[in-house]
N, C-alpha and C positions, 0 to 999 in steps of 0.2 A: 204284807208282801214279804216273802222270804227272799233270800239271796238270789241273784240272777242265775237262772238255770243254764244259761248259755255257757257259763264257766264250769259246769259240772258234766261229768261223764254220763253216757247213756245209762250205765248201771246205777249211778247216783240218782239220776232223774227217775228211774224205775222205783228205786227204794222209797223215794219221797212220794211217789204217786201210785204205789202198787194197789191201793184200794179203789182206784178210779178206773173207769172205762177208758182205754187208751187207743186213740186213733193215730196211726203213724202213716204219714204221707211222704213218699220219696220219688225221686226222679227229677228230670230237668224242668218239669212243669209244676213241681211241688209248691213253689212259692205262689203262683197264681191260683192254684186250686185251694191252697190253704187260705189265701186272702178272701176268696169267695165264700168259703165255709164260715170263716170268722165274721165276715160282714153280715151274713144272714143270721147267724146265731146272736150277734150283738143287736141286730135290728129287732129281734124278738125277746131281748133281755134274758136269754137263756144263760144259766150258770155254767161256765166252763173255764178251764185254765188252758194255757198254751205255752209251748216252747218253740221258738223259731230262731233262725240265724240272725235275722235283723227284725226290728219292730214292724209288725204288720201295719197296713194303712190305718191311721187314726190312733195308733198306740204309741206310747212313749217308751216302752220297754220291749225287749225281745222275749219276755216271759211274764206270765201271770200264774202264780201258784198259791191258791187259797184252798177253800174247802169244797170246791165244786166236785160233782160226781164224774166229771168228764174232762179229759185233757186232749188237746190237739197237738201233735208233735210233728214238726216239719224237718225233714232231713234230706235236703236237696241233693247233696253229694253222697250217694250211698256207699257205706263201708260195712264190713262184717259186724262192727260194733252196734249197728242198728238193731240187730237181733236182741240186744240186751234190753230194749224197751218192752219186749214181750207184748206186742200189740194184740188187741182183740179184733180191731178192724185194720187191715193193712191195705194201703193204696199204692199202686205202682203206675206211674205215668211214664213218659218217654225216658229211656235209659241209654247211655252210650253203648256202642258196640263192644262186644267182648265181656259183657257182664252176665252172661247166661247162668253161670254157676251161682252168682250172688242172687239173681232173681229166683232161682230154684230154692235156695236156702231160706230166703225171706218168705216166699210163698209157703214152703213146707213148715215154717215156724208158726203159721196161723193155727191157733188151738181149735180143738173140736168145739163146735158151737160158734166159732168165729167167722169172720167174713173177709174175703179177699176181693178187692175191687181193682180191676186192671184194664189198661188200654188193650184194644183188640189188635193193635199193630204188633207184628213180629219183631223180636222174638218173644216179647212179653205175652202176646195173645196166646201163642202156642203153649207156653209154660203155664199161664194162668188157667187154661182149660184142662190141665192135668187133673185126673180124678183124685180127690183128697177126701176120704170119708169123714162126714161130720162137719165139713166146711162149706159155706155158701160162697160160690164164685160168681161175681157179677162183672161182666165185661162192659166197657163203655167205648163209645166212638163219637164221631161228630154229631152234635145234636141236630135233629131234623129242623130245617129252617127254610125261610124264603126271604128274598131280597126284593123289596118294592120301593121304587122312588128313592133309592139310596139308603133305606132303612132295613135293618136286619130284624126279623121276627122269628122267635121260636115257634114251632108247630107242636102243640100239646097232643096227648093221646086222644083228646076229645075234639081234635082238629081246630082248636082255638089258636089264635095268633097272639104272641106276647112280644111286643117291640122291645129291643134291648139296645144298649148304648155301645157295646163292644162289637168288633168286627173280626173276621179272620177265622179260618177253619180250626186253628189250634185253640183259640179261645172258646169256640163252640164245643170242642172236645173236652176242654177243662170244665165247662159248665155241666156236661154230662157226668163227669166224675164227681163234681161238687154236689149235684142233685142226688146221686146214689149214696154218698156219704151222709148227707143231711137226712135222707129218708130213713137210714138205719138208726139215726139218733133222734127221731121223732118230729122232724119237720115235714109237713105234708107238701104235696105237689103244689097246691094252691098257695101256700105260704112261700114256697121257694120262688114261684113265678112272680109273686107280688114284690119280692125284694130284689131278685136278680135283675129285674128290669131297670132298677136304679143303679146297679153296680157299674162303676167306671174305674178301671185300674189307674 
């Protein structure tokens, strides 16, 4: 374990992890989305490192920095310095009003061949759908679901129902984001459903 990344600047984090695939998750829902992603990756014993403001559930440190080919970076309070992480996959959840310029800059910083995952809610949705050649844009919204006898169940593309422990529209939106992130880094839909059903914040 190297020194705690929390004490280092985004540029220093980049320099330490420049040979890894970098997923940067930002916005007011970044903590929950990151927790979901880390939970699923850990459940499948995937090799990955992370940098978060506080230790994610089940972790004793706010960073893990080894030789994994992937790093998950959470930056809940977005600032211009987030661009210095040089993300391959950028994820934008809910953001405070008046951050349109920042959202544009972060989205535009996605490299060719990279991916931008964004909430469909405005202003993020409008900015996320801007045409950016060579970049894959993936919007997310509240996951299709049903409530029966007090239990929430996700409805899959095959019309199967997956009971989950969490409630609330925001958590269902966060699950949509987590699923899209995990899909880009090799977790199948079936694997996602099997583990997210057990997740409890």
